[in-house]
C-alpha positions as CSV (number, residue, x, y, z in Angstrom):
1,X,-39.6,71.4,138.7
2,X,-41.6,73.0,141.5
3,X,-40.6,70.2,143.9
4,X,-36.9,70.8,142.9
5,X,-37.2,74.6,143.6
6,X,-38.8,73.9,147.0
7,X,-36.0,71.5,147.9
8,X,-33.4,74.1,146.9
9,X,-35.1,76.7,149.1
10,X,-35.2,74.3,152.0
11,X,-31.5,73.6,151.6
12,X,-30.6,77.3,151.4
13,X,-32.7,77.9,154.6
14,X,-30.9,75.0,156.2
15,X,-27.5,76.5,155.4
16,X,-28.5,79.9,156.8
17,X,-29.7,78.4,160.0
18,X,-26.7,76.1,160.3
19,X,-24.4,79.2,159.9
20,X,-26.3,80.9,162.6
21,X,-26.0,77.9,164.9
22,X,-22.3,77.8,164.4
23,X,-21.9,81.5,165.2
24,X,-23.9,81.1,168.4
25,X,-21.1,78.8,169.7
26,X,-23.6,76.2,171.0
27,X,-22.7,72.8,172.3
28,X,-20.9,71.2,169.3
29,X,-23.0,68.0,169.7
30,X,-26.2,69.9,169.5
31,X,-25.0,71.9,166.5
32,X,-23.9,68.7,164.6
33,X,-27.3,67.1,165.4
34,X,-29.2,70.0,163.9
35,X,-26.9,70.1,160.8
36,X,-27.4,66.3,160.4
37,X,-31.2,66.7,160.6
38,X,-31.1,69.5,158.0
39,X,-29.1,67.4,155.7
40,X,-31.3,64.3,156.0
41,X,-34.6,66.0,156.3
42,X,-34.3,69.5,154.8
43,X,-38.0,70.4,154.9
44,X,-39.1,68.5,158.1
45,X,-35.8,69.5,159.7
46,X,-36.7,73.2,159.4
47,X,-40.1,72.6,160.9
48,X,-38.6,70.7,163.8
49,X,-36.1,73.5,164.4
50,X,-39.0,76.1,164.3
51,X,-40.6,74.2,167.2
52,X,-37.5,73.0,169.2
53,X,-34.5,74.9,168.1
54,X,-34.5,78.4,169.5
55,X,-31.7,79.1,172.0
56,X,-33.5,81.4,174.4
57,X,-30.5,81.7,176.7
58,X,-28.4,83.3,174.0
59,X,-30.9,86.0,173.6
60,X,-29.9,87.5,176.9
61,X,-33.5,87.8,178.1
62,X,-33.5,87.9,181.9
63,X,-37.1,87.9,183.1
64,X,-36.2,88.9,186.6
65,X,-34.2,91.9,185.5
66,X,-36.9,93.0,183.1
67,X,-39.5,92.8,185.9
68,X,-37.2,94.9,188.2
69,X,-36.7,97.5,185.4
70,X,-40.4,97.8,184.8
71,X,-41.1,98.2,188.5
72,X,-38.5,100.9,188.8
73,X,-39.9,102.7,185.8
74,X,-43.4,102.6,187.4
75,X,-42.0,103.7,190.8
76,X,-43.4,100.7,192.6
77,X,-40.1,99.0,193.5
78,X,-40.3,99.4,197.3
79,X,-41.8,96.0,198.0
80,X,-39.2,94.3,195.7
81,X,-36.5,96.1,197.6
82,X,-37.9,94.7,200.8
83,X,-37.6,91.2,199.4
84,X,-34.1,91.9,198.2
85,X,-33.1,93.1,201.7
86,X,-34.5,89.9,203.1
87,X,-32.4,87.9,200.7
88,X,-29.3,89.9,201.4
89,X,-29.9,89.5,205.2
90,X,-30.3,85.8,204.9
91,X,-27.3,85.6,202.6
92,X,-25.2,87.4,205.2
93,X,-26.5,85.1,207.9
94,X,-25.5,82.1,205.9
95,X,-22.0,83.3,205.1
96,X,-21.1,85.0,208.4
97,X,-23.0,83.2,211.1
98,X,-25.2,80.2,210.7
99,X,-23.5,77.9,208.2
100,X,-20.1,78.5,209.7
101,X,-21.3,76.3,212.5
102,X,-21.8,73.6,210.0
103,X,-18.5,74.1,208.2
104,X,-16.7,71.8,210.6
105,X,-19.4,69.2,210.3
106,X,-19.3,69.3,206.5
107,X,-18.0,72.2,204.5
108,X,-19.9,70.9,201.4
109,X,-23.2,72.3,203.0
110,X,-21.6,75.8,203.0
111,X,-20.3,75.3,199.5
112,X,-23.6,74.2,198.0
113,X,-25.5,77.0,199.7
114,X,-23.0,79.6,198.5
115,X,-23.0,78.2,195.0
116,X,-26.7,78.7,194.8
117,X,-26.5,82.1,196.4
118,X,-23.9,83.2,193.8
119,X,-25.8,81.8,190.9
120,X,-28.9,83.8,191.8
121,X,-30.9,85.2,194.7
122,X,-31.8,81.9,196.3
123,X,-31.9,82.5,200.0
124,X,-31.2,79.7,202.4
125,X,-33.9,79.7,205.2
126,X,-33.8,77.8,208.5
127,X,-37.2,78.3,210.0
128,X,-39.2,75.8,207.9
129,X,-41.4,72.8,208.6
130,X,-41.4,70.4,205.7
131,X,-43.7,67.4,205.1
132,X,-42.8,64.8,202.4
133,X,-45.5,63.1,200.4
134,X,-44.8,60.0,198.3
135,X,-48.0,59.8,196.2
136,X,-50.7,62.0,194.8
137,X,-53.5,60.9,197.2
138,X,-51.5,62.0,200.2
139,X,-50.6,65.3,198.5
140,X,-54.1,66.2,197.3
141,X,-55.7,65.2,200.6
142,X,-53.6,67.8,202.4
143,X,-53.8,70.4,199.6
144,X,-57.6,70.3,199.7
145,X,-57.6,70.8,203.5
146,X,-55.3,73.8,203.1
147,X,-57.5,75.2,200.3
148,X,-60.5,74.9,202.5
149,X,-58.7,76.9,205.3
150,X,-57.5,79.7,202.9
151,X,-58.4,83.2,204.0
152,X,-56.7,85.6,201.6
153,X,-55.4,84.1,198.4
154,X,-54.5,80.9,196.6
155,X,-51.9,80.7,193.8
156,X,-51.5,77.6,191.7
157,X,-48.9,77.0,188.9
158,X,-48.9,73.6,187.1
159,X,-47.4,72.1,184.0
160,X,-50.4,69.9,183.6
161,X,-54.0,70.4,184.7
162,X,-56.5,67.9,183.4
163,X,-60.3,67.9,183.3
164,X,-60.3,64.8,185.5
165,X,-61.8,63.5,188.8
166,X,-59.2,65.1,190.9
167,X,-59.1,68.2,188.6
168,X,-62.8,68.8,189.1
169,X,-62.5,68.2,192.9
170,X,-59.8,70.9,193.1
171,X,-61.9,73.1,190.8
172,X,-65.0,72.8,193.0
173,X,-63.0,73.7,196.1
174,X,-61.5,76.7,194.4
175,X,-64.9,77.9,193.3
176,X,-66.2,77.7,196.9
177,X,-63.3,79.8,198.1
178,X,-63.8,82.3,195.4
179,X,-67.4,82.7,196.5
180,X,-66.1,83.5,200.0
181,X,-63.9,86.3,198.6
182,X,-60.5,84.5,198.5
183,X,-58.4,85.7,195.5
184,X,-57.4,82.9,193.3
185,X,-54.8,83.0,190.5
186,X,-53.8,80.0,188.3
187,X,-50.9,79.7,185.8
188,X,-50.9,76.7,183.5
189,X,-48.5,75.6,180.8
190,X,-50.2,76.1,177.5
191,X,-48.5,73.0,175.9
192,X,-48.8,70.8,179.0
193,X,-52.5,71.6,179.0
194,X,-53.0,71.3,175.3
195,X,-56.4,69.6,175.7
196,X,-57.8,73.0,176.8
197,X,-57.1,74.3,173.3
198,X,-60.3,72.4,172.3
199,X,-62.3,72.0,175.6
200,X,-62.3,75.3,177.4
201,X,-65.3,74.8,179.8
202,X,-63.1,73.5,182.6
203,X,-61.3,76.9,183.0
204,X,-64.3,79.0,181.9
205,X,-66.4,77.5,184.8
206,X,-63.8,79.0,187.2
207,X,-63.5,82.3,185.4
208,X,-67.2,82.9,186.0
209,X,-66.3,83.4,189.7
210,X,-63.5,85.8,189.0
211,X,-60.7,83.2,189.3
212,X,-57.9,84.5,187.2
213,X,-56.3,81.9,184.9
214,X,-53.5,82.5,182.4
215,X,-51.4,80.3,180.1
216,X,-47.6,80.4,180.4
217,X,-45.8,81.1,177.1
218,X,-48.8,80.5,174.9
219,X,-47.9,77.7,172.6
220,X,-47.5,78.5,168.9
221,X,-45.3,77.3,166.0
222,X,-43.3,80.2,164.8
223,X,-40.8,80.9,162.0
224,X,-37.4,79.0,162.0
225,X,-35.7,82.1,163.5
226,X,-38.1,82.3,166.4
227,X,-40.5,80.0,168.3
228,X,-41.0,79.4,172.0
229,X,-42.9,76.1,171.9
230,X,-39.9,74.2,173.2
231,X,-39.5,76.2,176.4
232,X,-42.1,75.0,178.8
233,X,-43.1,75.9,182.4
234,X,-42.6,72.5,184.1
235,X,-43.0,74.0,187.6
236,X,-45.5,72.8,190.2
237,X,-46.2,75.5,192.8
238,X,-49.0,76.2,195.2
239,X,-48.9,79.1,197.7
240,X,-51.8,79.6,200.1
241,X,-52.1,82.9,202.1
242,X,-48.3,83.4,201.7
243,X,-47.8,80.9,204.6
244,X,-48.1,77.4,203.0
245,X,-46.3,76.2,199.9
246,X,-46.3,73.1,197.8
247,X,-43.8,71.9,195.2
248,X,-42.6,68.7,193.7
249,X,-43.4,66.4,190.8
250,X,-47.2,65.9,191.0
251,X,-49.4,67.6,188.4
252,X,-53.2,67.7,188.5
253,X,-54.6,64.6,186.8
254,X,-56.1,61.2,187.7
255,X,-52.9,59.3,186.8
256,X,-51.2,61.1,189.7
257,X,-53.6,59.4,192.1
258,X,-53.1,55.9,190.6
259,X,-56.3,55.9,188.4
260,X,-54.6,55.2,185.0
261,X,-54.9,51.6,183.8
262,X,-51.6,51.7,181.9
263,X,-49.5,53.0,184.8
264,X,-51.4,51.8,187.9
265,X,-49.8,53.0,191.1
266,X,-48.1,56.3,190.6
267,X,-45.0,56.9,192.8
268,X,-44.0,60.5,193.1
269,X,-42.5,63.0,195.6
270,X,-44.0,66.3,196.7
271,X,-43.4,68.5,199.7
272,X,-45.4,70.9,201.8
273,X,-43.6,73.8,203.4
274,X,-44.4,76.3,206.1
275,X,-41.8,79.0,206.8
276,X,-39.8,81.6,205.1
277,X,-39.1,79.4,202.0
278,X,-42.8,79.9,201.1
279,X,-41.8,83.5,200.3
280,X,-39.4,82.2,197.6
281,X,-42.2,80.1,196.0
282,X,-44.4,83.1,196.1
283,X,-41.8,85.3,194.3
284,X,-41.3,82.7,191.6
285,X,-45.1,82.6,191.1
286,X,-45.4,86.4,191.0
287,X,-42.5,86.7,188.6
288,X,-44.1,84.2,186.3
289,X,-47.4,86.0,186.6
290,X,-45.8,89.3,185.7
291,X,-43.9,87.9,182.8
292,X,-47.1,86.7,181.2
293,X,-49.5,89.6,182.2
294,X,-47.2,92.6,183.0
295,X,-49.2,92.9,186.2
296,X,-47.2,93.6,189.3
297,X,-48.5,91.8,192.4
298,X,-45.8,92.5,195.0
299,X,-48.2,93.4,197.9
300,X,-47.9,93.1,201.7
301,X,-50.8,90.6,202.0
302,X,-48.8,88.2,199.8
303,X,-45.9,88.2,202.2
304,X,-47.4,88.1,205.7
305,X,-45.3,88.0,208.8
306,X,-44.5,84.4,209.7
307,X,-44.0,82.8,213.0
308,X,-41.2,80.3,213.2
309,X,-42.7,77.0,212.1
310,X,-39.8,74.6,212.4
311,X,-36.0,74.2,211.9
312,X,-35.7,72.5,208.5
313,X,-33.0,74.1,206.3
314,X,-34.2,74.7,202.7
315,X,-33.1,76.6,199.6
316,X,-35.8,77.1,196.9
317,X,-34.0,77.2,193.6
318,X,-35.5,78.3,190.2
319,X,-34.0,77.3,186.9
320,X,-34.9,78.9,183.6
321,X,-33.6,78.8,180.0
322,X,-33.2,82.6,180.0
323,X,-31.0,82.9,183.0
324,X,-27.2,83.2,183.0
325,X,-26.6,80.0,184.9
326,X,-28.2,76.5,185.0
327,X,-28.7,76.6,188.7
328,X,-30.1,73.1,189.4
329,X,-27.7,71.5,187.0
330,X,-24.7,73.3,188.6
331,X,-25.7,72.3,192.1
332,X,-26.2,68.7,191.1
333,X,-22.8,68.6,189.4
334,X,-21.0,70.0,192.4
335,X,-22.7,67.8,194.9
336,X,-22.0,64.6,192.7
337,X,-18.4,65.6,192.3
338,X,-18.0,66.0,196.1
339,X,-19.8,62.8,197.0
340,X,-17.8,60.6,199.3
341,X,-20.1,57.7,200.3
342,X,-23.4,57.6,198.3
343,X,-25.5,59.0,195.5
344,X,-29.1,58.0,195.3
345,X,-31.2,59.1,192.4
346,X,-34.8,58.7,191.4
347,X,-35.9,60.0,188.0
348,X,-38.4,59.0,185.3
349,X,-36.0,60.2,182.6
350,X,-32.2,59.9,182.6
351,X,-30.5,62.0,179.9
352,X,-27.4,63.7,181.5
353,X,-25.0,65.8,179.6
354,X,-21.4,64.8,179.2
355,X,-20.2,66.7,182.3
356,X,-22.9,65.1,184.6
357,X,-22.4,61.7,183.1
358,X,-18.7,61.9,183.7
359,X,-19.2,63.1,187.3
360,X,-21.4,60.1,188.0
361,X,-19.0,57.7,186.4
362,X,-16.1,59.2,188.3
363,X,-18.0,58.8,191.6
364,X,-18.8,55.2,190.9
365,X,-15.3,54.4,189.8
366,X,-13.9,55.9,193.0
367,X,-16.0,53.7,195.1
368,X,-19.0,55.9,195.9
369,X,-22.2,53.9,196.0
370,X,-24.3,55.1,193.0
371,X,-27.8,53.8,192.8
372,X,-30.4,55.0,190.2
373,X,-34.0,53.9,190.4
374,X,-35.8,54.2,187.1
375,X,-39.3,53.2,186.0
376,X,-39.7,49.9,184.3
377,X,-42.8,51.2,182.5
378,X,-42.1,53.8,179.8
379,X,-44.4,56.8,179.3
380,X,-42.2,58.3,176.5
381,X,-40.5,55.6,174.4
382,X,-37.8,57.7,172.7
383,X,-36.7,59.2,176.0
384,X,-36.9,55.9,177.7
385,X,-34.7,54.2,175.1
386,X,-32.2,57.0,175.1
387,X,-31.9,56.6,178.9
388,X,-31.0,52.9,178.6
389,X,-28.0,53.9,176.4
390,X,-26.6,56.0,179.3
391,X,-27.2,53.1,181.8
392,X,-24.7,51.1,179.8
393,X,-22.0,53.5,180.9
394,X,-23.2,53.7,184.5
395,X,-23.1,49.9,184.9
396,X,-19.6,49.7,183.3
397,X,-18.4,52.3,185.9
398,X,-19.7,50.2,188.8
399,X,-23.0,52.0,189.4
400,X,-26.3,50.2,189.9
401,X,-29.6,50.7,188.1
402,X,-32.9,49.4,189.4
403,X,-36.2,49.3,187.6
404,X,-39.2,50.2,189.6
405,X,-41.9,47.6,189.1
406,X,-44.7,48.5,191.6
407,X,-46.2,51.0,189.1
408,X,-44.9,54.1,187.4
409,X,-42.0,56.0,189.1
410,X,-42.3,59.8,188.5
411,X,-40.3,60.8,191.6
412,X,-37.5,63.3,191.1
413,X,-35.0,62.9,194.0
414,X,-31.3,63.1,194.6
415,X,-29.6,62.4,197.9
416,X,-25.9,62.9,198.4
417,X,-24.1,61.4,201.4
418,X,-27.1,62.1,203.7
419,X,-26.1,65.7,203.9
420,X,-28.2,67.2,201.1
421,X,-31.3,66.2,199.2
422,X,-33.2,67.8,196.4
423,X,-36.7,67.3,195.0
424,X,-39.0,69.3,192.8
425,X,-40.0,69.5,189.2
426,X,-36.6,68.9,187.6
427,X,-35.9,65.5,186.0
428,X,-32.3,64.2,185.5
429,X,-32.3,65.2,181.9
430,X,-31.1,67.9,179.5
431,X,-34.7,69.3,179.0
432,X,-35.0,70.1,182.7
433,X,-31.5,71.5,183.1
434,X,-31.5,73.7,180.0
435,X,-34.9,74.1,178.4
436,X,-37.7,74.1,181.0
437,X,-38.7,76.5,183.7
438,X,-38.2,74.4,186.9
439,X,-38.2,74.8,190.6
440,X,-36.5,72.5,193.2
441,X,-36.0,72.5,197.0
442,X,-32.6,71.8,198.2
443,X,-32.9,70.3,201.7
444,X,-30.2,70.2,204.3
445,X,-32.3,69.0,207.3
446,X,-31.3,65.6,208.7
447,X,-34.8,64.5,209.6
448,X,-36.2,65.3,206.2
449,X,-33.3,63.7,204.4
450,X,-33.7,60.6,206.6
451,X,-37.4,60.4,205.6
452,X,-36.5,60.7,201.9
453,X,-33.8,58.1,202.1
454,X,-36.2,55.7,203.9
455,X,-38.7,56.1,201.1
456,X,-35.9,55.5,198.6
457,X,-35.0,52.2,200.2
458,X,-38.7,51.2,200.2
459,X,-38.7,51.9,196.4
460,X,-35.5,49.9,196.1
461,X,-37.4,46.9,197.5
462,X,-40.0,47.4,194.9
463,X,-37.5,47.4,192.1
464,X,-35.4,44.8,190.2
465,X,-31.8,45.3,189.5
466,X,-30.7,45.8,185.9
467,X,-28.1,43.0,185.6
468,X,-25.0,44.2,183.8
469,X,-24.3,40.9,181.9
470,X,-27.9,40.4,180.8
471,X,-28.1,44.0,179.8
472,X,-25.0,43.8,177.7
473,X,-26.4,40.8,175.9
474,X,-29.7,42.3,175.0
475,X,-30.9,42.1,171.4
476,X,-29.0,44.0,168.8
477,X,-32.1,45.6,167.5
478,X,-32.8,47.1,170.9
479,X,-29.2,48.5,171.1
480,X,-29.8,50.1,167.7
481,X,-33.0,51.7,168.9
482,X,-31.4,53.0,172.0
483,X,-28.4,54.4,170.1
484,X,-30.6,56.1,167.6
485,X,-32.7,57.6,170.4
486,X,-29.6,58.8,172.1
487,X,-28.5,60.7,169.0
488,X,-31.5,63.0,169.6
489,X,-30.9,63.3,173.3
490,X,-29.6,66.9,173.1
491,X,-33.0,68.1,171.8
492,X,-35.3,65.6,173.7
């Protein structure tokens, strides 16, 4: 009798939540998936929804607007105004002067840049020097050198930080700089760093030296009508003295330097930037800091005057579940639709939505060379199996899929027609486009793109092609597993 009453309550809650989902006018596929889950697993389904179901975008919470409003209220908006003026000046330069010189060369550069400007304040900057790293050892060697040379401040923001060999090496270097008086702030994702829920000494050792460390959206399972556990900060950002910035796909852990027996060599992509684009990484960090602490850190020393460092053309783009537009998603969609010769993609997870999948298939069917490099080794089985179900359609359209077999591929790169490339924290999946807080660099510089394409071709040599005929004739049980996994792709 008690069990029957509990089941009735679960079904009533499921109906209420289902009605709410319908009224929110969500993607029909997502709504139907949730309703199916509630019907099949009424109790467990509600628990899953409590963790994964909240649609934060529909709540109209814009973190940047809230920060600006708070600053205005506290009468400390002047520095933010200076940053806004910088963005507006660069926007005007792009629209009226600089990019028009490139319009005759390829109008798509102008269109992509303007798209990202219209979506949000993502200034396009031309005075950058960019270095591209293809594994963790290369990135960390240079990062440690930059940390040692820091004079004023060090800001770090990572999805994953582990109490590991490289983690302790970074920790010790930061403690040395803190003793010298360098101000250090660290943001970590509370779920990505779940191990620190139980072992807190790693961060506490740094806090002893006045290093400020905060979790992003502290993880907690809430009621079915709330919950923020599903919305994670997947960004990887380092800013040193406001002059040097890092972003890409590499977290802090020993697997990222090839010291995990399961994965072996870890292939990734990360970039180091000097130039005005560092200001944009700094603003993203400071916005995230404010959102979690309500502490405003817009100060002159964080935005020092910069000498021209190079001529690489970069747009730093943030994507967040509470913004009005899915910035990285939109830019990818436009660039893919406009591709004329080639689309090269590296991603550890491949779960596109219907619009992106259709754009890729249209490109392949029209004769554009479409190549996707994907890891042969799986780190998340359900996501990996779901990805293979999408590969079936890519192969049928004439695209090619290669499985990287030198180690684990975690690189997140897209190169379109050698005119634009993007790398950062965003994977080619729905989670990155719609649920996570991400940051990517859109690069329009010929030399940097040439370097990224060269590394892509090297990875291609270390990969095996997924044969269309063999793939179609794979075991039925595997097809079933992939199809079932795909059913859950809207919420993976």
